[in-house]
N, CA, C and O atoms as CSV, one atom per row, in Angstrom:
chain,resi,resn,atom,element,x,y,z
A,1,UNK,N,N,-7.160,-22.139,-16.756
A,1,UNK,CA,C,-6.651,-21.607,-15.514
A,1,UNK,C,C,-7.777,-20.871,-14.797
A,1,UNK,O,O,-8.457,-20.036,-15.393
A,2,UNK,N,N,-7.966,-21.173,-13.556
A,2,UNK,CA,C,-8.997,-20.523,-12.759
A,2,UNK,C,C,-8.384,-19.346,-12.006
A,2,UNK,O,O,-7.544,-19.538,-11.127
A,3,UNK,N,N,-8.801,-18.140,-12.347
A,3,UNK,CA,C,-8.271,-16.946,-11.684
A,3,UNK,C,C,-9.264,-16.372,-10.692
A,3,UNK,O,O,-9.038,-15.292,-10.146
A,4,UNK,N,N,-10.349,-17.070,-10.454
A,4,UNK,CA,C,-11.360,-16.598,-9.525
A,4,UNK,C,C,-10.822,-16.642,-8.102
A,4,UNK,O,O,-10.302,-17.670,-7.668
A,5,UNK,N,N,-10.943,-15.540,-7.374
A,5,UNK,CA,C,-10.510,-15.468,-5.985
A,5,UNK,C,C,-11.660,-14.906,-5.154
A,5,UNK,O,O,-11.620,-13.737,-4.767
A,6,UNK,N,N,-12.687,-15.717,-4.871
A,6,UNK,CA,C,-13.840,-15.193,-4.129
A,6,UNK,C,C,-13.484,-14.715,-2.729
A,6,UNK,O,O,-14.230,-13.940,-2.131
A,7,UNK,N,N,-12.340,-15.174,-2.193
A,7,UNK,CA,C,-11.943,-14.759,-0.854
A,7,UNK,C,C,-11.321,-13.362,-0.837
A,7,UNK,O,O,-11.159,-12.774,0.232
A,8,UNK,N,N,-10.969,-12.821,-2.010
A,8,UNK,CA,C,-10.392,-11.484,-2.096
A,8,UNK,C,C,-11.300,-10.584,-2.920
A,8,UNK,O,O,-11.400,-10.738,-4.137
A,9,UNK,N,N,-11.958,-9.649,-2.257
A,9,UNK,CA,C,-12.868,-8.767,-3.000
A,9,UNK,C,C,-12.112,-7.729,-3.826
A,9,UNK,O,O,-10.936,-7.460,-3.583
A,10,UNK,N,N,-12.796,-7.162,-4.789
A,10,UNK,CA,C,-12.243,-6.055,-5.564
A,10,UNK,C,C,-12.186,-4.833,-4.664
A,10,UNK,O,O,-12.957,-4.709,-3.713
A,11,UNK,N,N,-11.273,-3.942,-4.972
A,11,UNK,CA,C,-11.211,-2.689,-4.228
A,11,UNK,C,C,-12.459,-1.873,-4.510
A,11,UNK,O,O,-12.908,-1.767,-5.651
A,12,UNK,N,N,-12.999,-1.311,-3.472
A,12,UNK,CA,C,-14.161,-0.436,-3.600
A,12,UNK,C,C,-13.688,0.963,-4.003
A,12,UNK,O,O,-12.529,1.307,-3.769
A,13,UNK,N,N,-14.550,1.762,-4.597
A,13,UNK,CA,C,-14.167,3.135,-4.968
A,13,UNK,C,C,-13.662,3.957,-3.782
A,13,UNK,O,O,-12.874,4.885,-3.965
A,14,UNK,N,N,-14.109,3.625,-2.566
A,14,UNK,CA,C,-13.675,4.384,-1.387
A,14,UNK,C,C,-12.163,4.304,-1.207
A,14,UNK,O,O,-11.554,5.244,-0.696
A,15,UNK,N,N,-11.543,3.183,-1.623
A,15,UNK,CA,C,-10.083,3.077,-1.522
A,15,UNK,C,C,-9.427,4.217,-2.291
A,15,UNK,O,O,-8.559,4.904,-1.752
A,16,UNK,N,N,-9.823,4.423,-3.524
A,16,UNK,CA,C,-9.209,5.441,-4.369
A,16,UNK,C,C,-9.522,6.849,-3.867
A,16,UNK,O,O,-8.682,7.744,-3.962
A,17,UNK,N,N,-10.723,7.045,-3.337
A,17,UNK,CA,C,-11.090,8.348,-2.771
A,17,UNK,C,C,-10.209,8.661,-1.565
A,17,UNK,O,O,-9.653,9.754,-1.457
A,18,UNK,N,N,-10.089,7.691,-0.662
A,18,UNK,CA,C,-9.270,7.901,0.536
A,18,UNK,C,C,-7.800,8.073,0.184
A,18,UNK,O,O,-7.114,8.905,0.777
A,19,UNK,N,N,-7.319,7.305,-0.762
A,19,UNK,CA,C,-5.919,7.404,-1.165
A,19,UNK,C,C,-5.628,8.795,-1.723
A,19,UNK,O,O,-4.581,9.372,-1.429
A,20,UNK,N,N,-6.544,9.338,-2.527
A,20,UNK,CA,C,-6.366,10.685,-3.080
A,20,UNK,C,C,-6.349,11.742,-1.976
A,20,UNK,O,O,-5.668,12.759,-2.103
A,21,UNK,N,N,-7.094,11.506,-0.897
A,21,UNK,CA,C,-7.178,12.467,0.208
A,21,UNK,C,C,-6.018,12.351,1.199
A,21,UNK,O,O,-5.856,13.205,2.070
A,22,UNK,N,N,-5.216,11.298,1.066
A,22,UNK,CA,C,-4.117,11.101,2.006
A,22,UNK,C,C,-3.164,12.291,1.897
A,22,UNK,O,O,-2.784,12.669,0.789
A,23,UNK,N,N,-2.773,12.884,3.020
A,23,UNK,CA,C,-1.925,14.086,2.962
A,23,UNK,C,C,-0.592,13.827,2.255
A,23,UNK,O,O,0.153,12.914,2.612
A,24,UNK,N,N,-0.317,14.641,1.263
A,24,UNK,CA,C,0.910,14.482,0.467
A,24,UNK,C,C,2.155,14.565,1.352
A,24,UNK,O,O,3.096,13.792,1.172
A,25,UNK,N,N,2.164,15.481,2.287
A,25,UNK,CA,C,3.306,15.623,3.185
A,25,UNK,C,C,3.577,14.356,3.968
A,25,UNK,O,O,4.728,13.974,4.181
A,26,UNK,N,N,2.516,13.715,4.391
A,26,UNK,CA,C,2.675,12.452,5.127
A,26,UNK,C,C,3.161,11.342,4.193
A,26,UNK,O,O,3.993,10.522,4.581
A,27,UNK,N,N,2.648,11.318,2.983
A,27,UNK,CA,C,3.066,10.297,2.020
A,27,UNK,C,C,4.555,10.428,1.693
A,27,UNK,O,O,5.237,9.423,1.494
A,28,UNK,N,N,5.054,11.651,1.638
A,28,UNK,CA,C,6.464,11.881,1.329
A,28,UNK,C,C,7.390,11.309,2.393
A,28,UNK,O,O,8.567,11.075,2.119
A,29,UNK,N,N,6.887,11.080,3.596
A,29,UNK,CA,C,7.690,10.435,4.649
A,29,UNK,C,C,8.104,9.027,4.238
A,29,UNK,O,O,9.075,8.482,4.764
A,30,UNK,N,N,7.367,8.439,3.297
A,30,UNK,CA,C,7.619,7.069,2.850
A,30,UNK,C,C,8.385,7.010,1.529
A,30,UNK,O,O,8.445,5.955,0.898
A,31,UNK,N,N,8.962,8.115,1.114
A,31,UNK,CA,C,9.677,8.175,-0.162
A,31,UNK,C,C,10.762,7.104,-0.224
A,31,UNK,O,O,11.544,6.938,0.712
A,32,UNK,N,N,10.794,6.379,-1.348
A,32,UNK,CA,C,11.774,5.328,-1.553
A,32,UNK,C,C,11.438,4.024,-0.851
A,32,UNK,O,O,12.298,3.156,-0.702
A,33,UNK,N,N,10.183,3.882,-0.418
A,33,UNK,CA,C,9.787,2.682,0.313
A,33,UNK,C,C,8.565,2.012,-0.312
A,33,UNK,O,O,7.757,2.644,-0.992
A,34,UNK,N,N,8.467,0.737,-0.058
A,34,UNK,CA,C,7.268,-0.022,-0.378
A,34,UNK,C,C,6.321,0.185,0.798
A,34,UNK,O,O,6.751,0.210,1.951
A,35,UNK,N,N,5.044,0.332,0.506
A,35,UNK,CA,C,4.064,0.559,1.567
A,35,UNK,C,C,2.891,-0.409,1.417
A,35,UNK,O,O,2.653,-0.971,0.348
A,36,UNK,N,N,2.177,-0.581,2.509
A,36,UNK,CA,C,0.968,-1.399,2.512
A,36,UNK,C,C,-0.183,-0.515,2.980
A,36,UNK,O,O,-0.228,-0.096,4.136
A,37,UNK,N,N,-1.113,-0.238,2.065
A,37,UNK,CA,C,-2.304,0.540,2.382
A,37,UNK,C,C,-3.342,-0.354,3.053
A,37,UNK,O,O,-3.424,-1.550,2.771
A,38,UNK,N,N,-4.121,0.232,3.932
A,38,UNK,CA,C,-5.294,-0.470,4.455
A,38,UNK,C,C,-6.241,-0.699,3.285
A,38,UNK,O,O,-6.172,0.006,2.277
A,39,UNK,N,N,-7.120,-1.680,3.417
A,39,UNK,CA,C,-8.015,-2.049,2.313
A,39,UNK,C,C,-8.913,-0.896,1.896
A,39,UNK,O,O,-9.369,-0.845,0.753
A,40,UNK,N,N,-9.173,0.045,2.824
A,40,UNK,CA,C,-10.028,1.186,2.480
A,40,UNK,C,C,-9.224,2.397,2.010
A,40,UNK,O,O,-9.806,3.424,1.663
A,41,UNK,N,N,-7.880,2.289,1.994
A,41,UNK,CA,C,-7.040,3.370,1.506
A,41,UNK,C,C,-6.897,4.544,2.452
A,41,UNK,O,O,-6.366,5.586,2.065
A,42,UNK,N,N,-7.356,4.400,3.677
A,42,UNK,CA,C,-7.342,5.515,4.621
A,42,UNK,C,C,-6.007,5.663,5.355
A,42,UNK,O,O,-5.687,6.748,5.840
A,43,UNK,N,N,-5.231,4.587,5.438
A,43,UNK,CA,C,-3.973,4.683,6.183
A,43,UNK,C,C,-2.923,3.714,5.627
A,43,UNK,O,O,-3.235,2.757,4.919
A,44,UNK,N,N,-1.703,3.996,5.969
A,44,UNK,CA,C,-0.584,3.131,5.619
A,44,UNK,C,C,-0.298,2.270,6.843
A,44,UNK,O,O,-0.050,2.784,7.934
A,45,UNK,N,N,-0.336,0.968,6.650
A,45,UNK,CA,C,-0.192,0.040,7.764
A,45,UNK,C,C,1.265,-0.269,8.089
A,45,UNK,O,O,1.598,-0.500,9.251
A,46,UNK,N,N,2.127,-0.279,7.096
A,46,UNK,CA,C,3.547,-0.584,7.298
A,46,UNK,C,C,4.316,-0.149,6.069
A,46,UNK,O,O,3.748,0.063,4.998
A,47,UNK,N,N,5.632,-0.020,6.247
A,47,UNK,CA,C,6.483,0.356,5.117
A,47,UNK,C,C,7.876,-0.214,5.330
A,47,UNK,O,O,8.273,-0.533,6.450
A,48,UNK,N,N,8.607,-0.334,4.231
A,48,UNK,CA,C,9.994,-0.778,4.286
A,48,UNK,C,C,10.596,-0.612,2.886
A,48,UNK,O,O,9.889,-0.770,1.890
A,49,UNK,N,N,11.875,-0.300,2.803
A,49,UNK,CA,C,12.509,-0.220,1.480
A,49,UNK,C,C,12.539,-1.575,0.771
A,49,UNK,O,O,12.609,-1.632,-0.457
A,50,UNK,N,N,12.487,-2.660,1.537
A,50,UNK,CA,C,12.542,-4.019,0.994
A,50,UNK,C,C,11.150,-4.654,1.046
A,50,UNK,O,O,10.573,-4.779,2.126
A,51,UNK,N,N,10.605,-5.056,-0.104
A,51,UNK,CA,C,9.250,-5.620,-0.089
A,51,UNK,C,C,9.133,-6.907,0.729
A,51,UNK,O,O,8.075,-7.177,1.296
A,52,UNK,N,N,10.189,-7.695,0.799
A,52,UNK,CA,C,10.146,-8.923,1.593
A,52,UNK,C,C,10.079,-8.568,3.083
A,52,UNK,O,O,9.338,-9.190,3.844
A,53,UNK,N,N,10.856,-7.567,3.488
A,53,UNK,CA,C,10.819,-7.122,4.881
A,53,UNK,C,C,9.453,-6.526,5.218
A,53,UNK,O,O,8.963,-6.699,6.334
A,54,UNK,N,N,8.838,-5.833,4.272
A,54,UNK,CA,C,7.497,-5.290,4.492
A,54,UNK,C,C,6.514,-6.413,4.764
A,54,UNK,O,O,5.707,-6.327,5.690
A,55,UNK,N,N,6.578,-7.453,3.971
A,55,UNK,CA,C,5.700,-8.605,4.172
A,55,UNK,C,C,5.905,-9.202,5.569
A,55,UNK,O,O,4.939,-9.556,6.245
A,56,UNK,N,N,7.149,-9.309,5.990
A,56,UNK,CA,C,7.448,-9.849,7.323
A,56,UNK,C,C,6.900,-8.951,8.423
A,56,UNK,O,O,6.395,-9.439,9.435
A,57,UNK,N,N,6.998,-7.643,8.227
A,57,UNK,CA,C,6.449,-6.696,9.210
A,57,UNK,C,C,4.940,-6.869,9.346
A,57,UNK,O,O,4.400,-6.875,10.452
A,58,UNK,N,N,4.271,-7.008,8.211
A,58,UNK,CA,C,2.818,-7.187,8.247
A,58,UNK,C,C,2.453,-8.452,9.011
A,58,UNK,O,O,1.582,-8.431,9.881
A,59,UNK,N,N,3.115,-9.540,8.687
A,59,UNK,CA,C,2.831,-10.812,9.351
A,59,UNK,C,C,3.114,-10.730,10.853
A,59,UNK,O,O,2.348,-11.255,11.661
A,60,UNK,N,N,4.209,-10.074,11.220
A,60,UNK,CA,C,4.554,-9.928,12.640
A,60,UNK,C,C,3.506,-9.113,13.389
A,60,UNK,O,O,3.287,-9.318,14.583
A,61,UNK,N,N,2.861,-8.192,12.686
A,61,UNK,CA,C,1.808,-7.369,13.293
A,61,UNK,C,C,0.446,-8.065,13.250
A,61,UNK,O,O,-0.553,-7.507,13.703
A,62,UNK,N,N,0.408,-9.278,12.708
A,62,UNK,CA,C,-0.849,-10.013,12.630
A,62,UNK,C,C,-1.750,-9.569,11.495
A,62,UNK,O,O,-2.956,-9.815,11.522
A,63,UNK,N,N,-1.177,-8.919,10.502
A,63,UNK,CA,C,-1.941,-8.436,9.353
A,63,UNK,C,C,-1.753,-9.402,8.194
A,63,UNK,O,O,-0.625,-9.737,7.834
A,64,UNK,N,N,-2.850,-9.847,7.616
A,64,UNK,CA,C,-2.807,-10.751,6.464
A,64,UNK,C,C,-2.333,-9.969,5.237
A,64,UNK,O,O,-3.029,-9.055,4.795
A,65,UNK,N,N,-1.172,-10.301,4.678
A,65,UNK,CA,C,-0.672,-9.574,3.514
A,65,UNK,C,C,-1.615,-9.607,2.304
A,65,UNK,O,O,-1.509,-8.758,1.419
A,66,UNK,N,N,-2.511,-10.557,2.259
A,66,UNK,CA,C,-3.477,-10.621,1.157
A,66,UNK,C,C,-4.611,-9.612,1.333
A,66,UNK,O,O,-5.435,-9.439,0.435
A,67,UNK,N,N,-4.652,-8.953,2.478
A,67,UNK,CA,C,-5.731,-8.007,2.751
A,67,UNK,C,C,-5.247,-6.566,2.796
A,67,UNK,O,O,-5.881,-5.712,3.415
A,68,UNK,N,N,-4.125,-6.297,2.140
A,68,UNK,CA,C,-3.608,-4.931,2.025
A,68,UNK,C,C,-3.384,-4.626,0.551
A,68,UNK,O,O,-3.442,-5.514,-0.300
A,69,UNK,N,N,-3.129,-3.367,0.269
A,69,UNK,CA,C,-2.825,-2.954,-1.094
A,69,UNK,C,C,-1.383,-2.455,-1.096
A,69,UNK,O,O,-1.051,-1.464,-0.446
A,70,UNK,N,N,-0.536,-3.163,-1.838
A,70,UNK,CA,C,0.875,-2.795,-1.915
A,70,UNK,C,C,1.073,-1.651,-2.897
A,70,UNK,O,O,0.380,-1.537,-3.908
A,71,UNK,N,N,2.044,-0.809,-2.564
A,71,UNK,CA,C,2.355,0.333,-3.420
A,71,UNK,C,C,3.817,0.696,-3.191
A,71,UNK,O,O,4.465,0.163,-2.290
A,72,UNK,N,N,4.322,1.593,-4.002
A,72,UNK,CA,C,5.684,2.091,-3.836
A,72,UNK,C,C,5.637,3.600,-3.952
A,72,UNK,O,O,4.961,4.142,-4.826
A,73,UNK,N,N,6.355,4.277,-3.071
A,73,UNK,CA,C,6.419,5.737,-3.104
A,73,UNK,C,C,7.783,6.110,-3.660
A,73,UNK,O,O,8.814,5.803,-3.060
A,74,UNK,N,N,7.784,6.772,-4.805
A,74,UNK,CA,C,9.043,7.188,-5.418
A,74,UNK,C,C,9.810,8.108,-4.485
A,74,UNK,O,O,9.220,8.864,-3.712
A,75,UNK,N,N,11.124,8.035,-4.566
A,75,UNK,CA,C,11.969,8.942,-3.798
A,75,UNK,C,C,11.631,10.375,-4.189
A,75,UNK,O,O,11.261,10.635,-5.334
A,76,UNK,N,N,11.754,11.290,-3.259
A,76,UNK,CA,C,11.344,12.672,-3.513
A,76,UNK,C,C,12.161,13.348,-4.604
A,76,UNK,O,O,11.737,14.364,-5.155
A,77,UNK,N,N,13.339,12.794,-4.926
A,77,UNK,CA,C,14.159,13.389,-5.976
A,77,UNK,C,C,13.893,12.775,-7.354
A,77,UNK,O,O,14.594,13.072,-8.321
A,78,UNK,N,N,12.868,11.912,-7.430
A,78,UNK,CA,C,12.492,11.290,-8.694
A,78,UNK,C,C,11.240,11.987,-9.216
A,78,UNK,O,O,10.281,12.187,-8.471
A,79,UNK,N,N,11.249,12.351,-10.485
A,79,UNK,CA,C,10.073,12.984,-11.064
A,79,UNK,C,C,9.444,12.046,-12.075
A,79,UNK,O,O,10.116,11.197,-12.660
A,80,UNK,N,N,8.170,12.211,-12.266
A,80,UNK,CA,C,7.432,11.414,-13.236
A,80,UNK,C,C,7.222,12.239,-14.497
A,80,UNK,O,O,6.938,13.435,-14.430
A,81,UNK,N,N,7.362,11.596,-15.631
A,81,UNK,CA,C,7.148,12.287,-16.887
A,81,UNK,C,C,5.698,12.222,-17.342
A,81,UNK,O,O,5.339,12.809,-18.363
A,82,UNK,N,N,4.873,11.520,-16.599
A,82,UNK,CA,C,3.468,11.391,-16.986
A,82,UNK,C,C,2.641,12.513,-16.458
A,82,UNK,O,O,1.434,12.554,-16.694
C-alpha cells in the first residue's frame, strides 16, 4: 500500500505554536463543534456541530478540505481526565 502523499505536506511546528497561542476564550465559542484550522494554526476557518456540514461549508467558501486541520472542541461542560 502506498501511503505517500507528496501533495500534502506535514504540519510545520508553527501550526502547534499558533494553536497554543489561540485565545482560550475565543476557542470556547466553538464548544461542541468540529472546527477547521488554517494550515498554520493561526485561525479557525469554519465550524459546525456536524463534520459533514463543516466539509460542505469549507467547499462552499472555496477552501480545499485537504488543506485544513480538522479538530473538535469539547463542550464546556466536559472535562478531560488527562
